[in-house]
C-alpha positions as CSV (number, residue, x, y, z in Angstrom):
1,X,79.6,77.9,152.4
2,X,81.4,74.5,152.6
3,X,79.1,73.1,149.7
4,X,79.8,76.2,147.6
5,X,83.5,75.6,148.2
6,X,83.1,71.8,147.5
7,X,81.1,72.6,144.1
8,X,83.7,75.2,142.9
9,X,86.6,72.7,143.8
10,X,84.7,70.2,141.6
11,X,84.3,72.5,138.7
12,X,88.0,73.5,139.0
13,X,89.1,70.1,138.9
14,X,86.7,69.2,135.9
15,X,88.1,72.2,133.9
16,X,91.7,71.5,134.9
17,X,91.0,68.0,133.7
18,X,89.4,68.9,130.4
19,X,91.7,71.7,129.5
20,X,95.2,70.8,130.7
21,X,95.5,67.2,132.0
22,X,93.8,65.1,129.4
23,X,95.4,66.8,126.4
24,X,98.6,67.1,127.9
25,X,98.8,63.2,128.7
26,X,97.8,62.4,125.1
27,X,100.8,64.8,124.0
28,X,103.2,63.2,126.2
29,X,102.1,59.9,124.9
30,X,102.8,61.1,121.4
31,X,106.1,62.6,122.5
32,X,107.0,59.1,124.0
33,X,106.0,57.4,120.6
34,X,108.2,60.1,118.8
35,X,111.4,59.6,120.8
36,X,111.0,55.8,120.6
37,X,110.1,55.3,117.1
38,X,111.7,58.1,115.3
39,X,111.4,58.7,111.3
40,X,112.9,55.3,110.4
41,X,110.6,53.2,112.7
42,X,107.6,55.3,112.5
43,X,105.1,52.6,112.2
44,X,106.9,49.7,114.4
45,X,104.5,49.0,117.0
46,X,106.3,46.0,118.0
47,X,109.4,48.5,118.8
48,X,107.0,50.6,121.2
49,X,105.5,47.5,122.7
50,X,108.8,46.4,123.6
51,X,109.9,49.5,125.2
52,X,106.6,49.5,127.3
53,X,107.5,45.9,128.3
54,X,111.1,47.0,129.3
55,X,109.8,49.6,131.4
56,X,107.0,47.5,133.1
57,X,109.9,44.9,133.9
58,X,112.0,47.3,135.7
59,X,112.4,47.0,139.2
60,X,111.4,50.4,140.1
61,X,108.1,49.5,138.4
62,X,107.1,47.5,141.3
63,X,107.7,49.9,143.8
64,X,104.5,51.6,145.0
65,X,106.5,54.8,145.9
66,X,108.3,55.2,142.5
67,X,104.9,54.5,140.6
68,X,103.5,57.4,142.7
69,X,106.3,59.6,141.9
70,X,105.9,58.7,138.2
71,X,102.3,59.4,138.2
72,X,102.6,62.7,140.0
73,X,105.6,63.5,137.4
74,X,103.3,62.7,134.3
75,X,100.5,64.8,135.8
76,X,103.0,67.9,136.4
77,X,104.3,67.4,132.8
78,X,100.8,67.2,131.4
79,X,99.6,70.5,133.4
80,X,102.8,72.4,132.2
81,X,102.4,71.2,128.5
82,X,98.7,72.3,128.7
83,X,99.4,75.6,130.3
84,X,102.1,76.3,127.6
85,X,99.3,75.4,124.9
86,X,96.8,77.6,126.9
87,X,99.5,80.4,126.6
88,X,100.0,80.2,123.0
89,X,96.5,80.0,122.4
90,X,96.1,83.3,124.1
91,X,98.9,84.9,121.8
92,X,96.9,83.3,118.8
93,X,94.1,85.1,119.9
94,X,95.6,88.4,120.4
95,X,97.1,88.1,116.9
96,X,93.8,87.3,115.4
97,X,92.3,90.6,117.0
98,X,95.2,93.0,117.0
99,X,94.8,96.2,115.1
100,X,97.3,97.4,112.4
101,X,100.5,98.0,114.3
102,X,103.9,98.0,112.5
103,X,104.5,97.1,108.9
104,X,103.7,93.2,109.2
105,X,100.0,93.9,110.2
106,X,100.0,96.7,108.1
107,X,100.9,94.7,105.0
108,X,98.5,92.0,105.6
109,X,95.6,94.3,106.3
110,X,96.4,96.4,103.1
111,X,96.5,93.0,101.4
112,X,93.1,92.0,102.6
113,X,91.8,95.4,101.8
114,X,92.9,95.3,98.0
115,X,91.3,91.7,97.8
116,X,87.9,93.4,99.2
117,X,88.1,96.2,97.0
118,X,88.5,93.8,94.0
119,X,85.9,91.6,95.0
120,X,83.5,94.6,95.9
121,X,84.1,96.2,92.3
122,X,83.3,92.9,90.7
123,X,80.2,92.8,92.8
124,X,79.1,96.3,91.9
125,X,79.6,95.6,88.1
126,X,77.7,92.5,88.3
127,X,74.8,94.1,90.3
128,X,74.6,97.2,87.5
129,X,74.5,94.2,84.9
130,X,71.8,92.3,86.7
131,X,69.7,95.6,87.0
132,X,70.0,96.7,83.6
133,X,68.9,93.3,82.5
134,X,65.9,93.5,84.8
135,X,64.8,96.8,83.5
136,X,65.2,95.7,79.8
137,X,63.4,92.3,80.6
138,X,66.4,90.3,79.2
139,X,66.2,86.7,79.1
140,X,69.6,86.4,81.1
141,X,68.4,88.6,83.9
142,X,68.0,85.6,86.4
143,X,71.4,84.4,85.6
144,X,73.1,87.9,86.0
145,X,71.3,88.2,89.3
146,X,72.4,85.0,90.5
147,X,76.0,85.7,89.5
148,X,75.6,89.3,91.4
149,X,74.5,87.2,94.4
150,X,77.7,84.8,94.1
151,X,80.0,87.7,93.8
152,X,78.3,89.5,97.0
153,X,79.1,86.2,99.0
154,X,82.6,86.0,97.8
155,X,82.9,89.7,98.9
156,X,81.8,88.9,102.5
157,X,83.9,85.9,103.0
158,X,86.9,88.5,102.7
159,X,84.6,91.0,105.2
160,X,81.3,92.2,105.6
161,X,83.0,95.6,105.4
162,X,86.1,97.2,104.4
163,X,88.8,95.5,106.2
164,X,90.8,97.3,108.9
165,X,92.6,94.4,110.8
166,X,95.2,92.2,109.7
167,X,93.1,88.9,109.9
168,X,89.4,88.1,109.3
169,X,88.6,87.4,113.0
170,X,89.6,91.0,114.0
171,X,87.4,92.5,111.5
172,X,84.5,90.4,112.4
173,X,84.6,91.1,116.0
174,X,84.9,95.0,115.1
175,X,82.2,94.8,112.7
176,X,79.2,95.5,115.3
177,X,81.0,98.6,116.6
178,X,81.1,100.2,113.0
179,X,77.4,98.8,112.3
180,X,76.1,100.0,115.5
181,X,77.7,103.2,115.2
182,X,76.4,103.8,111.6
183,X,72.9,102.5,112.5
184,X,72.2,104.1,116.2
185,X,75.2,106.6,116.5
186,X,75.9,104.5,119.8
187,X,79.6,103.8,120.9
188,X,79.3,100.1,121.6
189,X,82.7,100.2,123.3
190,X,81.2,102.8,126.0
191,X,77.9,101.1,126.0
192,X,78.9,97.5,126.4
193,X,79.2,97.0,130.1
194,X,76.0,98.7,130.6
195,X,74.3,96.6,128.0
196,X,75.8,93.5,129.7
197,X,74.2,94.3,133.0
198,X,70.8,94.9,131.4
199,X,71.0,91.5,129.5
200,X,69.1,88.5,130.9
201,X,71.1,85.5,132.2
202,X,70.1,83.5,128.8
203,X,71.8,86.2,126.7
204,X,74.9,86.3,128.9
205,X,75.3,82.8,128.7
206,X,75.0,82.5,124.8
207,X,77.6,85.3,124.8
208,X,79.9,83.4,127.1
209,X,79.6,80.3,124.9
210,X,80.5,82.3,121.9
211,X,83.6,83.7,123.7
212,X,84.7,80.4,125.1
213,X,84.4,78.8,121.9
214,X,86.9,81.4,120.3
215,X,89.4,80.6,123.2
216,X,88.9,76.9,122.7
217,X,89.5,77.2,119.0
218,X,92.8,79.1,119.5
219,X,93.9,76.6,122.3
220,X,93.4,73.8,119.7
221,X,95.4,75.7,117.0
222,X,98.2,75.8,119.7
223,X,98.0,72.1,120.2
224,X,98.4,71.7,116.7
225,X,101.4,73.6,116.5
226,X,102.9,71.5,119.2
227,X,102.2,68.3,117.1
228,X,103.8,69.9,114.4
229,X,106.9,70.3,116.3
230,X,106.8,66.5,117.1
231,X,106.9,65.7,113.3
232,X,110.6,66.6,113.4
233,X,111.1,63.4,115.1
234,X,107.9,61.4,114.0
235,X,106.2,62.4,110.8
236,X,102.7,61.1,111.8
237,X,102.4,63.9,114.1
238,X,102.2,66.3,111.1
239,X,98.7,65.3,110.0
240,X,97.4,65.3,113.3
241,X,98.7,69.1,113.9
242,X,97.5,70.2,110.5
243,X,94.1,68.8,111.1
244,X,93.9,70.4,114.6
245,X,95.0,73.8,113.3
246,X,92.4,73.6,110.4
247,X,89.8,72.7,112.8
248,X,90.7,75.3,115.1
249,X,90.8,78.0,112.5
250,X,87.1,76.9,111.4
251,X,86.0,76.9,114.8
252,X,87.5,80.3,115.6
253,X,85.8,81.8,112.5
254,X,82.4,80.1,113.6
255,X,82.9,81.5,117.1
256,X,83.7,85.0,116.2
257,X,81.0,85.3,113.7
258,X,78.4,84.0,116.5
259,X,79.9,86.4,119.0
260,X,79.5,89.3,116.7
261,X,76.1,88.6,115.9
262,X,74.9,88.1,119.5
263,X,76.7,91.5,120.5
264,X,74.8,93.2,117.7
265,X,71.5,91.6,118.6
266,X,72.0,92.6,122.1
267,X,72.1,96.4,121.2
268,X,69.0,95.9,118.8
269,X,66.8,94.3,121.6
270,X,68.1,96.1,124.7
271,X,69.2,99.4,123.4
272,X,66.2,101.1,124.1
273,X,66.2,99.7,127.6
274,X,69.5,101.1,128.0
275,X,68.3,104.6,127.1
276,X,65.2,104.4,129.4
277,X,67.7,103.2,132.2
278,X,69.7,106.5,132.0
279,X,66.5,108.6,132.2
280,X,66.4,109.4,128.4
281,X,63.1,109.5,126.4
282,X,62.8,106.7,123.8
283,X,59.6,106.0,122.1
284,X,59.6,102.9,119.7
285,X,62.8,101.6,118.6
286,X,66.2,103.1,119.2
287,X,67.0,106.0,116.9
288,X,70.2,107.8,115.9
289,X,69.2,110.7,117.9
290,X,68.6,108.6,121.0
291,X,71.8,106.6,120.3
292,X,73.8,109.9,120.2
293,X,72.2,111.0,123.2
294,X,73.2,107.4,125.2
295,X,76.9,107.7,123.9
296,X,77.1,111.5,125.3
297,X,75.6,110.2,128.6
298,X,78.2,107.5,129.1
299,X,81.1,109.2,127.7
300,X,82.4,110.7,130.7
301,X,85.0,113.5,130.6
302,X,88.4,112.3,131.8
């Protein structure tokens, strides 16, 4: 038990250092540079060096007690800033995944739906033109088929199905629910805890990695917002914040797509196991009939 607690403490300390302390200290350093240099002297390294020399020459800097208190203050400040970034990242994630509630999210979802419908109409028109050219054995059949593929990809960049959420990430995470229901008549929301228990450790680890990646991405966006605030006093913080936000958005989309694909694969590979574990007959692959029976078995009356 002692060894377990020691290992757990090491992991918690490492996690705290990675998620809160190091990014927080870097942010406090940027804050100090912003306050010291300002907009007029944004590139004056000598001014910053002089400030550091003045602090080092102060009598209090030679007192071990003062240095220890200052170090603890820096660590506490870094932890506080890191905790704030983590909280803001959680809010960003909730905003990404929120369903339509109120006029703002409704307008955003409606705008995405209009874009998707227009892209879908363009794709279907191009697909029909490519099909007619192929039947007629026209010389431009290959070019038209390539144009249809390009329009299909453009539509899927907006959403693999008609958007129902205000943001792409919400639709991507919700897509397995719709696809699994259409394919197997299985309610993934109800079946998910049971599938999770049947999944092997490697599959769980992959899902955890994707889920952690999404949280890390939103936390990076939160840090980017923090640096954007610093740009009010020191403009070089603005490109740092913009880069962090852009990177976070890209990583978040990749993590959401990975998690959604893994969740759907979990149903494809272990849906039959779930049916058999519930005592239902399932010969071969999971079917709509079996999936509907699993849904009924797991949907306990309230």
